[in-house]
C-alpha positions as CSV (number, residue, x, y, z in Angstrom):
1,M,-29.9,1.4,-4.6
2,P,-28.6,0.6,-8.4
3,R,-24.6,1.1,-8.5
4,D,-23.6,4.2,-10.6
5,P,-21.9,2.9,-13.4
6,L,-19.9,5.7,-13.7
7,A,-18.8,4.9,-9.9
8,P,-15.1,3.3,-9.4
9,A,-15.4,-0.1,-9.3
10,C,-12.7,0.8,-5.9
11,V,-11.2,3.0,-4.4
12,A,-7.8,4.3,-2.1
13,V,-8.7,6.5,0.4
14,G,-5.4,7.7,2.7
15,G,-2.2,10.5,2.2
16,L,-0.8,12.2,-0.9
17,T,2.6,12.8,-0.1
18,L,6.4,14.5,-2.0
19,D,8.8,11.7,-1.3
20,S,12.3,12.2,-1.7
21,V,14.3,9.0,-2.4
22,I,18.3,8.1,-2.1
23,S,19.3,5.2,-3.8
24,A,20.8,2.3,-2.8
25,T,23.2,4.0,-5.3
26,G,23.2,6.9,-3.6
27,E,21.1,8.7,-6.6
28,V,18.9,11.6,-5.3
29,H,15.6,12.4,-6.1
30,Y,13.3,15.1,-4.3
31,R,10.3,15.7,-3.7
32,Q,8.8,13.5,-6.0
33,C,4.7,12.6,-6.8
34,G,3.7,10.1,-4.3
35,G,2.0,8.7,-0.7
36,N,0.4,5.7,-0.3
37,A,-2.8,6.3,-1.9
38,Y,-1.5,7.3,-5.3
39,Y,0.2,4.1,-5.6
40,A,-2.4,2.4,-4.1
41,A,-4.8,3.6,-6.8
42,V,-1.6,2.9,-9.1
43,G,-1.6,-0.9,-8.3
44,M,-5.5,-1.4,-8.6
45,R,-5.8,0.6,-11.9
46,L,-4.3,-2.3,-13.8
47,W,-7.0,-4.7,-12.1
48,A,-9.9,-2.7,-12.4
49,Q,-11.8,0.1,-14.9
50,R,-12.6,2.5,-12.0
51,V,-9.8,3.6,-9.7
52,G,-11.1,6.5,-7.2
53,I,-8.8,8.6,-4.6
54,V,-9.7,9.8,-1.4
55,S,-7.3,12.2,0.2
56,R,-5.9,16.4,0.7
57,V,-3.2,18.4,-0.2
58,G,-2.3,22.1,0.4
59,S,-2.5,24.3,-1.9
60,D,1.1,24.3,-3.2
61,Y,1.2,20.2,-4.1
62,P,2.4,20.0,-7.5
63,T,-1.0,19.8,-10.3
64,E,1.2,17.6,-12.3
65,C,1.2,14.7,-9.8
66,L,-3.5,14.8,-9.3
67,N,-3.5,16.1,-13.1
68,A,-0.9,12.2,-14.5
69,L,-3.8,10.6,-11.7
70,G,-6.9,12.1,-14.3
71,A,-5.2,11.2,-17.5
72,A,-4.6,7.4,-16.2
73,G,-8.7,7.6,-15.7
74,I,-8.3,8.0,-12.4
75,D,-11.5,9.6,-10.5
76,T,-9.7,12.4,-8.5
77,S,-13.1,14.1,-7.2
78,G,-11.9,13.0,-3.8
79,I,-9.2,14.8,-3.4
80,Q,-9.9,18.5,-1.6
81,K,-7.5,20.9,-1.6
82,L,-6.6,23.0,1.3
83,D,-5.5,26.1,2.2
84,R,-2.6,25.8,3.7
85,P,0.6,24.4,2.6
86,H,0.9,20.7,2.3
87,A,2.8,19.2,5.1
88,L,3.1,15.4,4.4
89,A,6.5,14.6,3.3
90,A,8.7,11.4,3.5
91,G,12.7,11.0,2.5
92,Y,14.4,7.5,1.9
93,Q,17.4,6.3,1.9
94,Y,17.8,1.8,1.1
95,D,20.3,-0.1,0.8
96,A,21.0,-2.9,-2.6
97,R,19.0,-5.6,0.3
98,G,15.7,-2.9,0.1
99,H,16.2,-2.1,3.7
100,R,15.2,1.5,4.2
101,R,16.0,4.1,6.5
102,L,14.7,8.3,7.3
103,V,16.3,11.1,6.0
104,D,15.6,14.5,6.3
105,P,13.5,16.2,3.2
106,S,13.9,19.2,3.3
107,D,16.1,20.3,0.9
108,H,18.5,18.6,-2.1
109,A,21.6,20.0,0.1
110,R,20.5,18.0,3.2
111,L,20.0,14.6,1.0
112,N,22.9,15.0,-1.0
113,E,25.3,15.6,2.3
114,Q,23.0,12.0,3.7
115,A,23.5,9.6,1.1
116,F,27.2,8.8,1.6
117,F,25.0,7.0,5.0
118,R,27.2,3.4,5.4
119,G,25.9,2.8,9.0
120,E,24.0,0.0,9.7
121,W,20.5,0.4,9.2
122,D,16.8,-0.9,11.3
123,E,14.3,-1.2,9.4
124,R,12.1,-1.0,12.6
125,S,13.2,2.8,12.5
126,A,11.8,3.4,9.5
127,V,8.4,3.5,9.7
128,L,7.4,7.6,9.0
129,R,5.5,8.7,12.4
130,V,4.0,11.4,11.6
131,S,2.0,14.3,14.1
132,E,-1.3,14.8,15.0
133,D,-1.2,17.8,14.0
134,I,-0.9,16.7,10.4
135,R,-3.3,14.2,10.2
136,Q,-5.8,16.4,11.7
137,H,-5.4,18.5,7.9
138,F,-4.1,15.9,6.3
139,D,-6.2,13.0,6.7
140,P,-8.9,12.5,4.5
141,Q,-11.7,12.4,6.5
142,P,-15.6,10.6,5.7
143,A,-17.1,13.7,4.6
144,D,-14.9,14.4,1.5
145,L,-16.1,10.9,0.2
146,P,-17.9,12.2,-2.5
147,P,-21.5,10.6,-3.4
148,S,-21.0,8.6,-5.8
149,F,-18.0,6.7,-4.1
150,R,-20.1,5.2,-1.8
151,S,-21.5,2.7,-4.6
152,A,-18.0,1.2,-4.9
153,R,-17.3,-2.3,-4.2
154,G,-14.6,-2.2,-2.2
155,F,-12.3,0.5,-0.2
156,H,-8.6,0.2,0.3
157,I,-8.2,2.4,4.0
158,A,-3.9,3.2,3.8
159,N,-1.8,3.9,6.4
160,M,-3.1,7.2,8.6
161,G,-4.3,8.6,12.2
162,H,-6.1,5.8,14.1
163,R,-9.4,7.9,14.1
164,A,-9.9,8.0,10.6
165,Q,-9.3,4.8,9.9
166,L,-11.9,3.7,12.3
167,A,-14.4,6.2,10.8
168,Y,-13.6,4.9,7.3
169,L,-13.8,1.3,8.5
170,S,-17.3,2.0,10.4
171,L,-18.6,4.2,7.5
172,L,-18.3,1.6,4.8
173,Q,-19.2,-2.1,6.5
174,G,-20.9,-3.6,3.8
175,K,-18.4,-3.1,0.9
176,V,-15.3,-5.2,0.7
177,L,-12.9,-3.4,2.7
178,S,-8.9,-3.7,3.2
179,L,-6.9,-2.4,5.5
180,D,-2.9,-1.7,5.6
181,A,-1.3,-1.5,9.0
182,G,-1.7,1.8,10.9
183,D,0.4,3.7,13.9
184,P,2.2,1.2,15.1
185,D,2.4,2.8,18.7
186,L,-1.5,1.8,18.6
187,A,-2.6,-0.4,22.2
188,P,-3.5,-4.2,21.1
189,A,-7.1,-2.6,21.9
190,E,-7.4,0.2,19.4
191,Q,-5.8,-2.0,16.9
192,R,-8.5,-5.3,17.6
193,S,-10.9,-2.3,16.5
194,L,-9.5,-1.7,13.0
195,F,-9.2,-4.8,12.5
196,G,-12.7,-6.5,12.9
197,A,-13.8,-4.4,10.6
198,A,-11.7,-5.4,7.9
199,D,-12.2,-7.7,5.7
200,L,-8.4,-8.2,4.0
201,F,-5.3,-6.9,6.3
202,L,-2.0,-6.3,4.6
203,P,0.6,-5.6,6.4
204,S,3.8,-5.8,6.1
205,E,6.8,-8.7,7.4
206,I,7.5,-5.8,10.0
207,Q,4.5,-4.7,11.2
208,A,3.1,-8.1,11.3
209,R,5.0,-9.7,12.9
210,A,5.2,-6.4,16.1
211,I,1.4,-7.5,16.5
212,V,2.2,-10.6,16.7
213,G,4.8,-10.5,19.2
214,G,8.0,-12.2,19.3
215,S,10.5,-12.7,15.7
216,D,9.6,-16.5,14.8
217,E,11.0,-16.9,11.1
218,N,7.6,-19.3,10.6
219,L,5.6,-16.4,9.3
220,P,3.0,-19.1,7.8
221,R,2.5,-20.0,11.5
222,A,2.9,-15.8,13.1
223,M,-0.2,-15.2,10.0
224,I,-2.8,-17.3,12.2
225,P,-2.9,-14.6,15.5
226,L,-4.1,-12.5,12.7
227,T,-6.7,-13.6,10.9
228,R,-8.0,-14.6,14.7
229,L,-8.6,-11.0,15.2
230,G,-11.6,-10.6,12.4
231,P,-10.1,-10.2,8.3
232,S,-10.9,-13.1,6.3
233,V,-7.9,-13.0,4.2
234,V,-4.1,-11.9,5.8
235,A,-1.5,-11.0,3.5
236,V,1.7,-10.1,4.4
237,K,4.4,-8.3,2.8
238,A,7.8,-9.5,2.5
239,G,9.9,-6.9,0.0
240,R,12.1,-8.8,-2.2
241,H,11.7,-12.4,-0.3
242,G,7.7,-11.5,-1.6
243,S,4.5,-12.5,-0.2
244,W,2.6,-15.0,2.1
245,V,-1.1,-14.7,1.6
246,H,-3.4,-16.7,3.4
247,D,-7.3,-17.8,3.8
248,S,-8.4,-18.4,6.9
249,K,-11.7,-20.2,5.5
250,A,-10.0,-21.9,2.9
251,G,-7.2,-23.2,5.8
252,R,-4.4,-22.6,2.9
253,T,-1.6,-19.9,2.5
254,W,1.2,-19.4,0.0
255,H,3.9,-17.9,-0.9
256,I,4.0,-15.6,-4.3
257,P,7.9,-14.8,-4.6
258,A,8.7,-11.5,-6.1
259,V,8.5,-10.9,-9.8
260,A,12.1,-12.3,-10.8
261,S,12.8,-10.4,-13.9
262,V,12.8,-6.8,-12.5
263,S,15.8,-4.8,-12.0
264,V,14.5,-2.5,-8.5
265,Q,15.6,1.2,-8.7
266,D,13.0,2.6,-6.2
267,P,11.5,0.4,-3.8
268,T,9.3,2.9,-2.5
269,G,5.9,2.2,-2.7
270,A,5.6,-1.0,-3.3
271,G,3.7,-2.1,-0.4
272,D,0.5,0.4,-1.1
273,A,0.6,-0.4,-5.3
274,Y,0.4,-4.5,-3.8
275,C,-2.7,-3.5,-1.1
276,G,-4.1,-1.8,-4.1
277,G,-2.9,-4.3,-6.9
278,F,-4.8,-7.0,-3.8
279,L,-8.0,-5.3,-3.1
280,A,-9.2,-4.1,-6.9
281,A,-8.5,-8.5,-8.0
282,F,-10.4,-9.7,-4.4
283,V,-13.3,-7.2,-5.8
284,A,-13.1,-8.3,-9.4
285,G,-14.2,-12.1,-7.9
286,N,-11.0,-13.5,-7.6
287,D,-10.0,-15.9,-4.7
288,A,-6.3,-14.8,-1.9
289,L,-4.2,-16.6,-4.4
290,E,-5.0,-15.0,-7.7
291,S,-5.8,-11.5,-5.8
292,G,-1.5,-12.1,-4.4
293,L,-1.4,-12.8,-7.7
294,R,-2.3,-9.7,-9.2
295,A,-1.2,-7.8,-6.5
296,T,2.4,-8.2,-7.0
297,V,2.2,-7.7,-10.1
298,S,1.1,-4.1,-9.4
299,A,4.1,-4.4,-6.9
300,S,6.6,-5.0,-9.5
301,F,5.6,-1.9,-12.2
302,V,5.9,0.8,-9.3
303,I,9.8,-0.3,-8.3
304,E,11.1,-0.3,-11.6
305,A,11.7,3.7,-11.9
306,F,11.4,6.7,-10.1
307,D,8.4,8.8,-10.2
308,V,4.8,7.1,-9.4
309,R,4.1,7.9,-12.2
310,H,5.9,5.5,-13.8
311,G,3.3,2.9,-12.9
312,L,0.1,4.3,-14.9
313,G,1.8,4.1,-18.0
314,I,1.6,0.3,-17.8
315,S,-0.6,-1.7,-20.3
316,S,-3.1,-4.6,-19.1
317,A,-0.7,-6.6,-22.1
318,D,1.9,-6.0,-20.4
319,A,0.3,-6.9,-16.5
320,E,-1.0,-10.3,-17.7
321,A,2.3,-11.0,-19.3
322,R,4.2,-10.1,-16.1
323,L,1.5,-12.2,-14.2
324,A,2.1,-15.4,-16.8
325,E,5.4,-15.8,-15.6
326,L,4.6,-14.9,-11.8
327,R,1.8,-17.3,-12.0
328,P,4.3,-21.3,-11.8
329,R,6.7,-20.0,-9.3
330,V,4.1,-20.0,-6.8
331,S,3.7,-22.4,-3.6
332,E,1.8,-23.7,-1.0
333,A,2.4,-23.9,2.6
334,T,1.4,-26.5,5.1
335,P,0.5,-26.6,8.7
336,D,4.9,-26.4,9.7
337,G,5.3,-23.5,7.8
338,S,7.3,-25.7,4.8
339,R,6.7,-25.0,1.1
340,R,5.5,-27.8,-1.3
341,S,4.8,-26.9,-5.3
């Protein structure tokens, strides 16, 4: 079947949330537009002319959040509106190093009370866990995929429940599929069922270490077992330390630093924007290294301001300039984990 020229080239599948954020300086931002599918679509938009999004929202999800996507040219026909209040909400507090912890996002006053936290930070406890009841209603299902989206070249399957992720990975075999790590409590057999169906696996550093076990500081070496699970390309996101990209077919691993010129305001969604940028670049014919570079640029724009909609206003010229700044700073990792320019 010939591809519909008006269909998206790549699609983000995942959740739309309302994010409440406490910055490292104690600044409070309540119920911002957000969600892994939203950030992934923003990351894609810099490198793909046509982008789609598949998700579910409650009846009270802010229309301005959805309108901003459409105004930026992102196809929102895959967003289903439910006849129930929106229940996907998250609260995050960050320290100066970009570490985060979960906070209660129930109301603005409660956020202000939590802004004075000065205790120890534990990144492992910052993984958002969503109840099965909310997953049942707000994880998008294969039936939500518009027929026109089926001719897209690539799909990013964002963090959702195991069943929803597996359903999309099974349905879309033959497409270029990228996957973010899902439920941190999955059994090994369930993890393997996901990873084996993906072409690109794009976890965070914490998620990658949890999967391979141990706390090996040599991330390049720790990535090899991940490719043995199925994906040909693995990119591990390490926050302010950039990312590591491994191409198993080429047998090469690179370190891509974070963009140096960015003043970080809100790290929320950086990893999801990275995933979207990586898939869009890869689908366009770029290799793993170039896709990682473009993914890093996508992430760099969403962290420089509060509210994901900032990333919808970035021009291709701005993105290309940042890409040129980043490219000379890449280093390649040798088998023992050391770097070379």
